[in-house]
C-alpha positions in Angstrom: 56.3 123.1 106.2 58.2 123.2 103.2 57.0 122.5 99.8 58.9 119.7 97.8 58.8 120.6 94.1 59.2 116.8 92.3 61.1 117.5 89.1 61.5 114.7 86.2 64.2 112.6 85.6 64.9 113.4 82.1 64.8 117.3 83.6 67.6 117.5 86.0 69.5 115.2 84.2 69.4 118.0 81.3 67.7 116.5 78.8 65.1 118.1 76.0 61.8 118.1 77.7 60.1 115.0 75.7 58.0 116.4 72.9 53.8 114.8 72.8 53.2 113.3 69.5 50.3 113.8 68.1 47.7 110.5 68.5 46.7 111.0 64.4 50.3 110.8 63.3 49.8 107.1 65.5 47.7 106.5 63.1 48.9 107.2 60.2 52.2 105.5 60.6 50.6 102.5 61.4 48.0 102.8 58.3 51.3 103.7 55.9 53.2 100.8 57.1 49.6 98.6 56.8 49.7 99.3 53.9 52.9 98.9 52.7 53.1 95.1 54.1 49.1 94.4 51.9 50.8 96.2 49.1 54.0 93.9 48.6 51.6 90.7 49.6 49.0 91.9 46.8 51.8 92.4 44.4 52.3 88.7 43.9 49.6 88.2 41.8 49.2 90.1 38.6 45.6 90.6 37.6 44.0 91.6 34.2 42.0 95.1 34.8 40.7 96.5 31.6 41.9 94.7 29.4 45.7 95.6 30.7 48.0 93.9 32.8 48.3 94.6 35.9 49.6 93.2 39.3 46.6 93.5 42.0 49.1 95.4 44.6 48.6 99.0 42.6 45.5 99.7 43.9 46.1 99.9 47.6 49.7 101.0 47.4 49.5 104.7 45.7 47.6 105.6 48.9 51.2 105.5 51.0 52.2 108.5 49.6 50.0 110.9 51.0 50.3 108.4 54.1 53.7 109.7 53.6 52.9 113.5 52.8 50.8 113.8 56.4 54.0 111.8 57.9 56.7 114.8 56.8 53.8 117.2 57.9 52.9 115.8 61.7 56.5 114.4 62.1 59.3 116.3 60.0 60.6 115.4 56.9 63.6 112.7 59.3 61.2 111.3 61.0 58.8 110.3 57.2 63.5 109.1 56.1 63.4 106.5 58.9 59.7 105.2 58.6 60.0 104.8 54.8 63.8 102.4 55.8 62.1 101.1 58.6 58.9 100.0 56.1 61.3 98.6 53.7 62.7 96.9 56.7 59.9 95.8 57.8 58.8 94.3 54.0 62.1 92.9 54.2 61.5 90.5 57.3 57.8 89.6 56.4 58.8 87.9 52.5 61.3 86.2 54.8 59.3 84.8 57.6 56.3 84.1 54.9 59.6 82.1 53.2 60.4 80.4 56.2 56.7 79.7 57.5 56.2 78.5 53.2 59.0 76.3 54.0 58.2 74.4 57.2 57.1 70.8 56.8 53.2 71.1 57.3 50.7 69.0 59.8 49.0 66.2 57.6 46.2 66.6 59.3 46.4 69.9 58.1 46.6 69.4 54.3 47.2 72.9 53.1 51.2 73.1 53.3 51.4 73.1 49.1 48.4 75.7 48.9 50.2 78.1 51.8 53.6 78.0 49.9 52.0 78.7 46.6 50.1 81.6 47.7 52.2 83.3 50.2 55.3 82.4 49.2 57.4 85.5 48.3 58.6 85.6 44.7 62.2 87.6 45.7 62.4 89.2 42.2 59.3 91.0 42.9 60.1 91.4 46.3 63.2 93.0 45.5 61.8 95.3 43.0 58.9 96.2 45.0 61.0 97.1 47.9 63.5 99.2 45.6 60.6 101.0 44.1 59.4 102.0 47.5 62.1 103.1 49.4 63.6 104.8 46.0 60.6 107.0 45.1 59.4 107.7 48.4 62.2 109.3 49.2 62.3 111.2 46.3 58.8 112.2 47.0 60.4 113.7 50.4 62.5 115.7 49.3 60.1 116.9 46.9 57.7 117.6 49.3 59.4 118.9 52.1 60.9 121.2 48.8 58.0 122.6 48.2 56.8 123.9 51.8 60.2 125.3 52.4 60.2 127.2 49.8 57.9 128.0 47.8 55.0 128.0 49.7 52.6 126.4 52.7 50.1 127.6 51.3 47.9 125.0 48.7 48.0 121.6 50.6 46.6 120.2 48.2 49.2 121.3 45.9 51.8 120.0 47.6 50.8 116.3 47.7 49.9 116.9 43.8 53.2 117.5 42.9 55.6 115.2 44.9 53.3 112.8 43.8 53.4 113.8 40.5 57.3 113.2 40.7 57.9 109.7 42.7 54.1 107.9 41.4 56.4 107.9 37.8 59.4 106.6 39.0 57.8 103.6 41.2 56.6 102.3 38.2 59.0 102.6 36.1 61.7 100.5 39.0 58.7 98.3 39.3 57.5 96.8 36.1 61.7 96.4 34.7 62.5 95.8 38.3 60.1 92.8 38.8 59.3 91.4 34.9 61.7 93.1 32.5 63.8 91.1 30.4 66.9 92.7 32.3 70.7 90.8 31.8 71.4 87.9 33.2 67.4 87.7 33.5 66.0 87.2 30.1 65.6 83.7 31.0 64.2 83.8 34.3 60.1 82.5 34.7 59.1 85.9 36.0 60.6 88.1 32.2 58.1 89.3 30.5 58.0 90.9 26.9 59.0 94.6 26.8 54.6 94.9 25.0 53.7 93.6 28.6 56.1 95.3 30.7 54.7 98.7 29.5 51.2 98.0 29.8 52.2 96.6 33.7 53.9 100.6 33.7 50.9 102.6 32.0 48.6 100.6 34.4 50.5 101.5 37.0 51.0 105.2 36.4 47.3 105.8 35.7 45.3 103.9 38.8 48.4 105.5 41.4 47.4 109.2 39.8 43.7 108.1 40.1 44.3 106.8 44.3 46.5 110.6 44.7 43.2 112.1 43.4 40.9 110.5 45.3 43.3 111.0 48.6 44.2 114.5 48.6 41.8 115.8 50.6 43.5 113.5 53.6 45.8 115.6 53.6 43.9 118.4 55.9 43.3 115.8 58.6 46.8 116.2 60.0 47.5 119.0 61.7 50.3 121.0 60.0 53.3 122.0 61.5 55.5 125.8 61.6 58.3 125.1 58.6 60.0 128.0 59.2 61.8 126.5 62.1 
């Protein structure tokens, strides 16, 4: 009686074996995309906290820096870069869909069409500034994080997060504050343009809040398994 060994089709075809993805990585990726989307939606409101002007996405968005570091730690640099670009594309599609939904005529019996459009209709200047800031700063965060673990040390995981975030946060805040509200060429008369003093307040408060959130989120990096950086 002969024994037959069944070989997976992919393996018979000479394809590399599939690598198991840690379950925590799926949770981290989902949390990252969700935080990006929530931050972009709530950035449409400029609030006043402690006497300073601040976009309300500032209180959720900083978590994405540490979540990005966790993705980098579990799935590697290339996958982290792919996630950043994918999240940016998702946010563009979200804004476009909200714009379309806001423009569709409302059912007369519902009666909240104007309110929906006022709250969720995208302001494209803020959308573009926000997504540009996210993509640029988090790609820079990726490079700093990777440089640290491959050229400096794989120890002190909290320090790699603190260093990469410390570089990326001011860049993110500057691109967003100036892009969304600064008196840039051809935008001096735009209704979102604010005095440079207020833009400075938004930048300062963004940096302070994001650093505070970074300090609170540092322990999260230990929730994800580390990888073999020598490979």
